[in-house]
Biotite code that builds the C-alpha atoms (Angstrom):
import biotite.structure as struc

atoms = struc.array([
    struc.Atom([-0.064, -0.017, 0.042], chain_id="A", res_id=1, res_name="MET", atom_name="CA", element="C"),
    struc.Atom([1.460, 3.342, -1.066], chain_id="A", res_id=2, res_name="LYS", atom_name="CA", element="C"),
    struc.Atom([0.102, 6.376, 0.452], chain_id="A", res_id=3, res_name="ILE", atom_name="CA", element="C"),
    struc.Atom([0.442, 9.491, -1.860], chain_id="A", res_id=4, res_name="PRO", atom_name="CA", element="C"),
    struc.Atom([2.393, 12.411, -0.085], chain_id="A", res_id=5, res_name="LEU", atom_name="CA", element="C"),
    struc.Atom([0.879, 15.717, 0.194], chain_id="A", res_id=6, res_name="ARG", atom_name="CA", element="C"),
    struc.Atom([3.102, 18.971, 0.176], chain_id="A", res_id=7, res_name="GLY", atom_name="CA", element="C"),
    struc.Atom([5.116, 20.831, -2.118], chain_id="A", res_id=8, res_name="THR", atom_name="CA", element="C"),
    struc.Atom([7.721, 19.300, -4.489], chain_id="A", res_id=9, res_name="GLN", atom_name="CA", element="C"),
    struc.Atom([10.417, 20.361, -1.981], chain_id="A", res_id=10, res_name="GLU", atom_name="CA", element="C"),
    struc.Atom([8.512, 18.469, 0.979], chain_id="A", res_id=11, res_name="GLU", atom_name="CA", element="C"),
    struc.Atom([8.012, 15.377, -1.221], chain_id="A", res_id=12, res_name="LYS", atom_name="CA", element="C"),
    struc.Atom([11.865, 15.268, -2.225], chain_id="A", res_id=13, res_name="LYS", atom_name="CA", element="C"),
    struc.Atom([13.079, 15.754, 1.479], chain_id="A", res_id=14, res_name="ALA", atom_name="CA", element="C"),
    struc.Atom([10.475, 13.079, 2.533], chain_id="A", res_id=15, res_name="TYR", atom_name="CA", element="C"),
    struc.Atom([11.761, 10.836, -0.142], chain_id="A", res_id=16, res_name="GLN", atom_name="CA", element="C"),
    struc.Atom([15.242, 11.071, 1.081], chain_id="A", res_id=17, res_name="GLU", atom_name="CA", element="C"),
    struc.Atom([14.411, 10.499, 4.714], chain_id="A", res_id=18, res_name="MET", atom_name="CA", element="C"),
    struc.Atom([12.453, 7.560, 3.627], chain_id="A", res_id=19, res_name="LEU", atom_name="CA", element="C"),
    struc.Atom([15.464, 6.128, 1.782], chain_id="A", res_id=20, res_name="LYS", atom_name="CA", element="C"),
    struc.Atom([17.796, 6.924, 4.838], chain_id="A", res_id=21, res_name="GLU", atom_name="CA", element="C"),
    struc.Atom([15.264, 5.201, 7.143], chain_id="A", res_id=22, res_name="GLU", atom_name="CA", element="C"),
    struc.Atom([15.220, 2.243, 4.734], chain_id="A", res_id=23, res_name="PHE", atom_name="CA", element="C"),
    struc.Atom([18.958, 1.935, 4.760], chain_id="A", res_id=24, res_name="GLU", atom_name="CA", element="C"),
    struc.Atom([19.227, 1.998, 8.771], chain_id="A", res_id=25, res_name="GLU", atom_name="CA", element="C"),
    struc.Atom([16.526, -0.436, 9.133], chain_id="A", res_id=26, res_name="GLY", atom_name="CA", element="C"),
    struc.Atom([14.082, 1.974, 10.805], chain_id="A", res_id=27, res_name="ILE", atom_name="CA", element="C"),
    struc.Atom([11.339, 1.533, 7.990], chain_id="A", res_id=28, res_name="VAL", atom_name="CA", element="C"),
    struc.Atom([10.861, -1.917, 6.369], chain_id="A", res_id=29, res_name="ILE", atom_name="CA", element="C"),
    struc.Atom([8.541, -2.936, 3.655], chain_id="A", res_id=30, res_name="PRO", atom_name="CA", element="C"),
    struc.Atom([5.717, -5.011, 4.512], chain_id="A", res_id=31, res_name="ILE", atom_name="CA", element="C"),
    struc.Atom([2.590, -6.478, 2.786], chain_id="A", res_id=32, res_name="GLN", atom_name="CA", element="C"),
    struc.Atom([-0.694, -4.536, 3.064], chain_id="A", res_id=33, res_name="GLN", atom_name="CA", element="C"),
    struc.Atom([-2.281, -7.529, 5.123], chain_id="A", res_id=34, res_name="ASP", atom_name="CA", element="C"),
    struc.Atom([0.352, -6.768, 7.852], chain_id="A", res_id=35, res_name="GLN", atom_name="CA", element="C"),
    struc.Atom([-0.753, -3.374, 8.430], chain_id="A", res_id=36, res_name="VAL", atom_name="CA", element="C"),
    struc.Atom([-2.456, -3.203, 11.960], chain_id="A", res_id=37, res_name="LYS", atom_name="CA", element="C"),
    struc.Atom([-2.437, 0.618, 12.368], chain_id="A", res_id=38, res_name="TRP", atom_name="CA", element="C"),
    struc.Atom([-1.426, 3.374, 10.301], chain_id="A", res_id=39, res_name="TRP", atom_name="CA", element="C"),
    struc.Atom([-0.341, 6.630, 11.410], chain_id="A", res_id=40, res_name="ASN", atom_name="CA", element="C"),
    struc.Atom([-0.153, 10.030, 9.100], chain_id="A", res_id=41, res_name="HIS", atom_name="CA", element="C"),
    struc.Atom([3.518, 11.418, 8.812], chain_id="A", res_id=42, res_name="THR", atom_name="CA", element="C"),
    struc.Atom([4.464, 14.921, 7.486], chain_id="A", res_id=43, res_name="PHE", atom_name="CA", element="C"),
    struc.Atom([7.436, 17.176, 7.448], chain_id="A", res_id=44, res_name="LEU", atom_name="CA", element="C"),
    struc.Atom([7.840, 20.720, 8.922], chain_id="A", res_id=45, res_name="ILE", atom_name="CA", element="C"),
    struc.Atom([10.845, 22.833, 8.242], chain_id="A", res_id=46, res_name="LYS", atom_name="CA", element="C"),
    struc.Atom([13.229, 23.564, 11.368], chain_id="A", res_id=47, res_name="LYS", atom_name="CA", element="C"),
    struc.Atom([14.820, 26.938, 11.733], chain_id="A", res_id=48, res_name="PRO", atom_name="CA", element="C"),
    struc.Atom([18.159, 25.673, 10.404], chain_id="A", res_id=49, res_name="ASN", atom_name="CA", element="C"),
    struc.Atom([16.490, 24.807, 7.180], chain_id="A", res_id=50, res_name="GLY", atom_name="CA", element="C"),
    struc.Atom([16.661, 20.955, 7.583], chain_id="A", res_id=51, res_name="THR", atom_name="CA", element="C"),
    struc.Atom([13.268, 19.093, 7.796], chain_id="A", res_id=52, res_name="TRP", atom_name="CA", element="C"),
    struc.Atom([11.792, 17.127, 10.857], chain_id="A", res_id=53, res_name="ARG", atom_name="CA", element="C"),
    struc.Atom([9.271, 14.177, 10.051], chain_id="A", res_id=54, res_name="LYS", atom_name="CA", element="C"),
    struc.Atom([6.306, 14.325, 12.529], chain_id="A", res_id=55, res_name="ILE", atom_name="CA", element="C"),
    struc.Atom([4.151, 11.341, 13.238], chain_id="A", res_id=56, res_name="LEU", atom_name="CA", element="C"),
    struc.Atom([0.493, 12.043, 13.923], chain_id="A", res_id=57, res_name="ASP", atom_name="CA", element="C"),
    struc.Atom([-0.339, 9.518, 16.482], chain_id="A", res_id=58, res_name="ALA", atom_name="CA", element="C"),
    struc.Atom([-3.683, 11.347, 17.874], chain_id="A", res_id=59, res_name="SER", atom_name="CA", element="C"),
    struc.Atom([-5.789, 8.369, 16.350], chain_id="A", res_id=60, res_name="LYS", atom_name="CA", element="C"),
    struc.Atom([-3.639, 5.678, 18.203], chain_id="A", res_id=61, res_name="LEU", atom_name="CA", element="C"),
    struc.Atom([-3.270, 7.958, 21.456], chain_id="A", res_id=62, res_name="ASN", atom_name="CA", element="C"),
    struc.Atom([-7.290, 7.587, 21.664], chain_id="A", res_id=63, res_name="LYS", atom_name="CA", element="C"),
    struc.Atom([-7.109, 4.058, 21.774], chain_id="A", res_id=64, res_name="GLU", atom_name="CA", element="C"),
    struc.Atom([-4.443, 3.255, 24.516], chain_id="A", res_id=65, res_name="ILE", atom_name="CA", element="C"),
    struc.Atom([-4.873, 3.534, 28.133], chain_id="A", res_id=66, res_name="GLU", atom_name="CA", element="C"),
    struc.Atom([-3.532, 6.531, 29.808], chain_id="A", res_id=67, res_name="LYS", atom_name="CA", element="C"),
    struc.Atom([-0.933, 6.221, 32.243], chain_id="A", res_id=68, res_name="LEU", atom_name="CA", element="C"),
    struc.Atom([-0.448, 8.707, 34.921], chain_id="A", res_id=69, res_name="HIS", atom_name="CA", element="C"),
    struc.Atom([2.965, 9.879, 36.403], chain_id="A", res_id=70, res_name="PHE", atom_name="CA", element="C"),
    struc.Atom([4.419, 12.870, 38.177], chain_id="A", res_id=71, res_name="LYS", atom_name="CA", element="C"),
    struc.Atom([6.545, 15.312, 36.227], chain_id="A", res_id=72, res_name="MET", atom_name="CA", element="C"),
    struc.Atom([8.924, 17.338, 38.335], chain_id="A", res_id=73, res_name="HIS", atom_name="CA", element="C"),
    struc.Atom([8.863, 21.000, 37.752], chain_id="A", res_id=74, res_name="GLY", atom_name="CA", element="C"),
    struc.Atom([12.311, 22.762, 37.519], chain_id="A", res_id=75, res_name="LEU", atom_name="CA", element="C"),
    struc.Atom([12.109, 24.224, 41.045], chain_id="A", res_id=76, res_name="GLU", atom_name="CA", element="C"),
    struc.Atom([11.917, 20.579, 42.477], chain_id="A", res_id=77, res_name="GLU", atom_name="CA", element="C"),
    struc.Atom([14.521, 19.033, 40.298], chain_id="A", res_id=78, res_name="VAL", atom_name="CA", element="C"),
    struc.Atom([17.061, 21.987, 41.323], chain_id="A", res_id=79, res_name="GLN", atom_name="CA", element="C"),
    struc.Atom([15.987, 21.244, 44.969], chain_id="A", res_id=80, res_name="TYR", atom_name="CA", element="C"),
    struc.Atom([16.969, 17.652, 44.522], chain_id="A", res_id=81, res_name="LEU", atom_name="CA", element="C"),
    struc.Atom([20.085, 18.279, 42.655], chain_id="A", res_id=82, res_name="ALA", atom_name="CA", element="C"),
    struc.Atom([23.109, 18.770, 45.065], chain_id="A", res_id=83, res_name="ASN", atom_name="CA", element="C"),
    struc.Atom([25.974, 20.792, 44.062], chain_id="A", res_id=84, res_name="GLN", atom_name="CA", element="C"),
    struc.Atom([28.359, 18.028, 43.592], chain_id="A", res_id=85, res_name="MET", atom_name="CA", element="C"),
    struc.Atom([25.714, 16.006, 41.340], chain_id="A", res_id=86, res_name="ASP", atom_name="CA", element="C"),
    struc.Atom([26.445, 15.300, 37.836], chain_id="A", res_id=87, res_name="TYR", atom_name="CA", element="C"),
    struc.Atom([24.082, 15.435, 34.813], chain_id="A", res_id=88, res_name="ALA", atom_name="CA", element="C"),
    struc.Atom([24.444, 14.014, 31.507], chain_id="A", res_id=89, res_name="THR", atom_name="CA", element="C"),
    struc.Atom([23.297, 15.363, 27.970], chain_id="A", res_id=90, res_name="PHE", atom_name="CA", element="C"),
    struc.Atom([22.582, 12.946, 25.416], chain_id="A", res_id=91, res_name="LEU", atom_name="CA", element="C"),
    struc.Atom([21.785, 14.011, 21.842], chain_id="A", res_id=92, res_name="ASP", atom_name="CA", element="C"),
    struc.Atom([19.182, 11.482, 20.567], chain_id="A", res_id=93, res_name="LEU", atom_name="CA", element="C"),
    struc.Atom([19.013, 12.614, 16.889], chain_id="A", res_id=94, res_name="LYS", atom_name="CA", element="C"),
    struc.Atom([17.054, 9.357, 15.752], chain_id="A", res_id=95, res_name="SER", atom_name="CA", element="C"),
    struc.Atom([16.352, 7.578, 19.087], chain_id="A", res_id=96, res_name="ALA", atom_name="CA", element="C"),
    struc.Atom([12.562, 8.244, 18.811], chain_id="A", res_id=97, res_name="PHE", atom_name="CA", element="C"),
    struc.Atom([12.381, 5.748, 16.271], chain_id="A", res_id=98, res_name="HIS", atom_name="CA", element="C"),
    struc.Atom([12.773, 3.000, 18.900], chain_id="A", res_id=99, res_name="HIS", atom_name="CA", element="C"),
    struc.Atom([9.344, 1.837, 20.449], chain_id="A", res_id=100, res_name="ILE", atom_name="CA", element="C"),
    struc.Atom([9.511, -0.405, 23.527], chain_id="A", res_id=101, res_name="THR", atom_name="CA", element="C"),
])
């Protein structure tokens, strides 16, 4: 099943380049239509630096899954919990969002 892309020619070209890279990295694999259990629309937006970001619209899927509630700590609480000699790590996860667990 091939879904036609919407958008400008520039967006379509960028999307095809991203898709090719995702195939090469094993992020996306070809499947048969009868294997599709759920389909989420994807589209591109241009980032401030001129590159493209693929957006996955999972709003329909989100309506079907059970909501889990957890507490998000605010900045003040995190600062309180962090002592002066604590260390933090910054990890740039350019493509880690492709992994679902």
